[in-house]
C-alpha positions as CSV (number, residue, x, y, z in Angstrom):
1,X,76.0,142.9,126.8
2,X,78.8,140.4,125.9
3,X,78.1,136.8,125.3
4,X,80.5,135.5,128.0
5,X,82.5,136.6,130.9
6,X,85.9,134.8,130.9
7,X,87.2,134.0,134.4
8,X,90.7,132.8,135.0
9,X,91.3,130.6,138.1
10,X,94.7,130.5,139.8
11,X,94.2,127.8,142.5
12,X,97.3,128.2,144.6
13,X,98.3,125.5,147.1
14,X,99.2,126.9,150.5
15,X,99.5,124.8,153.6
16,X,98.1,126.6,156.6
17,X,100.6,124.9,159.1
18,X,103.5,126.2,157.0
19,X,102.0,129.6,156.5
20,X,100.7,130.4,160.0
21,X,101.4,127.4,162.2
22,X,102.0,125.0,163.7
23,X,99.4,125.2,166.4
24,X,102.0,125.7,169.2
25,X,103.6,128.6,167.3
26,X,100.7,130.4,165.7
27,X,101.3,133.7,163.8
28,X,98.7,136.0,162.2
29,X,101.2,137.1,159.5
30,X,102.3,134.7,156.8
31,X,105.8,133.4,157.5
32,X,108.6,134.6,155.1
33,X,109.1,131.1,153.7
34,X,105.5,130.8,152.8
35,X,105.4,134.3,151.4
36,X,108.2,133.5,149.0
37,X,106.6,130.2,148.0
38,X,103.1,131.6,147.3
39,X,104.5,134.5,145.3
40,X,106.2,132.0,143.0
41,X,102.8,130.2,142.7
42,X,101.1,133.4,141.8
43,X,103.6,134.3,139.1
44,X,103.4,130.7,137.7
45,X,99.6,131.1,137.6
46,X,99.8,134.4,135.6
47,X,102.4,132.9,133.3
48,X,100.1,129.9,132.6
49,X,97.1,132.0,132.0
50,X,99.0,134.3,129.7
51,X,100.7,131.6,127.6
52,X,98.4,128.6,127.7
53,X,94.8,129.8,128.0
54,X,92.4,132.2,126.4
55,X,93.0,135.7,128.0
56,X,90.6,136.1,131.0
57,X,88.6,139.2,131.7
58,X,88.8,138.6,135.5
59,X,91.4,136.5,137.5
60,X,90.5,135.0,140.8
61,X,92.6,133.6,143.6
62,X,91.7,131.9,146.9
63,X,91.2,133.5,150.3
64,X,94.4,134.3,152.4
65,X,96.7,134.0,149.4
66,X,98.5,137.3,148.8
67,X,101.1,138.4,151.4
68,X,100.3,142.1,152.2
69,X,103.8,143.1,151.2
70,X,103.2,141.8,147.7
71,X,100.2,144.0,146.8
72,X,102.2,146.3,144.6
73,X,103.7,143.4,142.6
74,X,100.3,141.9,142.2
75,X,99.0,145.2,140.8
76,X,101.8,145.2,138.2
77,X,100.8,141.7,137.1
78,X,97.2,142.7,136.7
79,X,98.3,145.8,134.8
80,X,100.5,143.8,132.4
81,X,97.7,141.2,131.9
82,X,95.1,144.0,131.6
83,X,92.7,141.8,133.6
84,X,90.8,142.6,136.8
85,X,92.1,140.6,139.8
86,X,90.1,139.5,142.8
87,X,92.4,137.8,145.4
88,X,92.4,137.1,149.1
89,X,94.9,138.9,151.2
90,X,96.8,137.7,154.3
91,X,95.3,138.8,157.6
92,X,95.7,142.5,158.4
93,X,96.2,143.1,162.1
94,X,96.0,146.7,163.3
95,X,97.3,148.4,166.5
96,X,94.0,147.9,168.2
97,X,94.4,144.1,167.8
98,X,91.6,143.9,165.3
99,X,92.1,141.3,162.6
100,X,90.7,141.9,159.1
101,X,90.3,139.3,156.4
102,X,90.1,141.2,153.1
103,X,90.2,140.5,149.4
104,X,91.8,143.0,147.0
105,X,90.0,144.1,143.8
106,X,92.4,145.4,141.2
107,X,91.1,147.2,138.1
108,X,93.6,148.2,135.3
109,X,92.8,151.7,133.9
110,X,92.4,150.3,130.3
111,X,90.6,147.2,131.3
112,X,88.3,145.9,128.5
113,X,90.0,148.1,126.0
114,X,92.5,147.3,123.2
115,X,95.1,149.5,124.9
116,X,97.9,148.8,127.4
117,X,97.1,149.8,131.0
118,X,99.4,152.2,132.7
119,X,97.9,152.1,136.2
120,X,95.4,150.3,138.5
121,X,92.8,151.2,141.0
122,X,92.2,149.0,144.1
123,X,89.4,148.4,146.5
124,X,89.4,146.2,149.6
125,X,86.4,143.8,150.1
126,X,86.1,142.5,153.6
127,X,84.7,139.4,155.3
128,X,81.9,139.4,157.7
129,X,82.0,136.1,159.5
130,X,85.2,134.3,160.5
131,X,85.3,130.5,159.9
132,X,85.4,128.4,163.0
133,X,89.1,127.4,162.5
134,X,89.9,131.1,161.7
135,X,88.2,132.3,165.0
136,X,90.1,129.6,166.9
137,X,93.4,130.6,165.4
138,X,92.8,134.3,166.3
139,X,91.7,133.4,169.9
140,X,94.8,131.2,170.5
141,X,97.3,133.8,169.1
142,X,99.7,135.4,171.6
143,X,97.9,137.1,174.5
144,X,94.5,135.9,173.3
145,X,92.9,139.4,173.2
146,X,92.8,139.8,169.4
147,X,89.4,139.9,167.8
148,X,88.0,139.6,164.3
149,X,87.0,142.8,162.7
150,X,83.8,142.2,160.6
151,X,83.0,143.9,157.4
152,X,79.2,144.5,157.4
153,X,79.1,145.6,153.7
154,X,77.6,143.5,150.9
155,X,79.5,144.3,147.7
156,X,77.9,144.6,144.3
157,X,80.5,144.9,141.5
158,X,79.3,146.5,138.2
159,X,81.5,145.1,135.4
160,X,79.7,146.9,132.6
161,X,78.9,144.6,129.6
162,X,80.0,141.6,131.7
163,X,77.1,142.0,134.1
164,X,76.9,142.5,137.9
165,X,78.8,140.5,140.4
166,X,78.1,139.5,144.0
167,X,81.0,138.6,146.3
168,X,81.7,136.7,149.4
169,X,84.7,135.3,151.3
170,X,84.5,131.7,152.5
171,X,82.2,131.5,155.5
172,X,80.1,134.5,154.2
173,X,78.9,132.0,151.6
174,X,76.5,130.7,154.3
175,X,75.0,134.2,154.9
176,X,71.4,133.8,153.6
177,X,70.7,137.5,153.8
178,X,73.3,138.0,151.2
179,X,71.3,136.0,148.6
180,X,68.1,137.8,149.4
181,X,69.9,141.1,148.7
182,X,71.6,139.8,145.5
183,X,68.5,138.0,144.0
184,X,67.4,139.9,140.9
185,X,70.5,142.1,140.9
186,X,73.4,139.9,139.8
187,X,74.5,137.6,137.0
188,X,77.5,136.2,138.8
189,X,78.5,135.3,142.4
190,X,82.2,135.0,143.1
191,X,83.4,133.3,146.3
192,X,87.0,133.0,147.3
193,X,87.8,130.5,150.1
194,X,90.2,128.6,152.3
195,X,87.6,125.9,152.9
196,X,88.0,122.3,154.1
197,X,84.3,121.4,153.9
198,X,84.1,121.2,150.1
199,X,81.1,119.0,150.0
200,X,78.9,121.6,151.7
201,X,80.1,124.3,149.4
202,X,79.4,122.1,146.4
203,X,75.8,121.5,147.5
204,X,75.3,125.2,148.4
205,X,76.7,126.4,145.0
206,X,74.2,124.5,142.9
207,X,71.3,125.7,145.2
208,X,72.4,129.3,145.1
209,X,72.9,129.2,141.3
210,X,69.3,128.1,140.9
211,X,67.6,130.2,143.6
212,X,69.4,133.5,142.8
213,X,69.5,132.6,139.1
214,X,73.1,133.5,138.6
215,X,76.5,131.9,137.9
216,X,78.2,130.8,141.1
217,X,82.0,130.5,141.1
218,X,84.1,129.2,144.0
219,X,87.9,129.6,144.0
220,X,89.2,127.4,146.8
221,X,92.7,126.9,148.0
222,X,94.5,124.0,146.3
223,X,95.2,122.6,149.8
224,X,91.6,121.3,149.8
225,X,90.7,121.8,146.2
226,X,87.2,121.7,144.6
227,X,87.1,125.0,142.9
228,X,84.0,125.0,140.8
229,X,81.4,126.9,138.7
230,X,77.7,126.3,138.5
231,X,75.3,128.0,136.0
232,X,71.5,127.9,136.3
233,X,70.9,126.0,133.0
234,X,67.6,124.1,132.6
235,X,69.6,121.0,131.3
236,X,71.2,119.4,134.4
237,X,74.2,118.2,132.4
238,X,75.1,121.8,131.5
239,X,74.9,123.3,135.1
240,X,78.4,122.3,136.2
241,X,80.8,124.3,134.0
242,X,83.9,123.4,135.9
243,X,85.1,121.4,138.9
244,X,88.6,120.8,140.0
245,X,88.6,118.1,142.7
246,X,91.6,116.7,144.6
247,X,93.7,118.0,147.5
248,X,97.2,119.6,147.4
249,X,96.8,120.7,143.7
250,X,98.0,123.8,142.0
251,X,95.8,124.5,138.9
252,X,94.9,127.2,136.4
253,X,91.8,127.3,134.2
254,X,89.7,129.8,132.2
255,X,85.9,129.3,132.2
256,X,83.2,131.0,130.2
257,X,80.2,132.3,132.1
258,X,77.0,133.2,130.2
259,X,76.1,136.8,130.3
260,X,73.8,138.1,127.6
261,X,71.6,135.1,127.3
262,X,71.3,134.9,131.1
263,X,70.3,138.6,131.4
264,X,67.6,138.1,128.7
265,X,66.2,135.2,130.6
266,X,66.2,137.2,133.8
267,X,64.4,140.1,132.2
268,X,61.8,138.1,130.4
269,X,61.2,135.8,133.4
270,X,60.9,133.0,130.9
271,X,63.5,130.8,129.2
272,X,64.0,127.4,127.6
273,X,67.8,127.7,128.4
274,X,67.8,128.7,132.0
275,X,65.8,127.5,135.0
276,X,63.6,130.3,136.5
277,X,63.1,130.0,140.2
278,X,59.6,130.7,141.7
279,X,58.9,134.3,142.5
280,X,62.0,135.6,140.6
281,X,62.0,139.2,139.3
282,X,64.9,141.4,138.2
283,X,65.5,144.7,139.9
């Protein structure tokens, strides 16, 4: 296994009132002005990661970031960067008036190789529980008979030498069953969010990192900020690897998450470097 997994943050800054509001004129598709704006933010983020940071293995972006019409362009950026991308898509509304909240997982065909990628594979990862504000927006839209379409799956992403990754979108971070399922199976937990209650996520992140014994990464919208990474180190000063506080901020950063040393600690159930939770066992 490799020593570290390098994760690149692109914390885009998208105002929900401009994208889908205001309240008296709600839409469930991002407005054209917002689409153009967020696409420029996404390109700026890739440019900064490519030119000003260590090349990341995986790039993450917040929930509800990517306009559905820009999926092809995002795949091209992932291909050129030769990095996996996990990013939140705009709502997808079907003919049955079901509203899906998905993330897109993009994997270049030569990822983790010293060769240029020529294509990508994608997978959609859905959200189970709508946030309260999200549910209210859907209920207030148009004729008020649109409903949220839940994804009941729990996703486990095998990234080979970089370890196994659990995944959640925003409110699913509160799903306790998810962590029972992931405990002993993952080294990383990635959460993408459009979350205003950043203090609750901050507290939960440290708790989950210690209880599940994995790295926990939250990529939140720049509108509310507080993207962060916790790792279950024994020394308290090491646990917070990254935190970007402050509202209305665009930001990029590359962080290094421990892999090999963490797996060894998980397998041995003993470590001077990482804190082992009671009753922990790897599966």
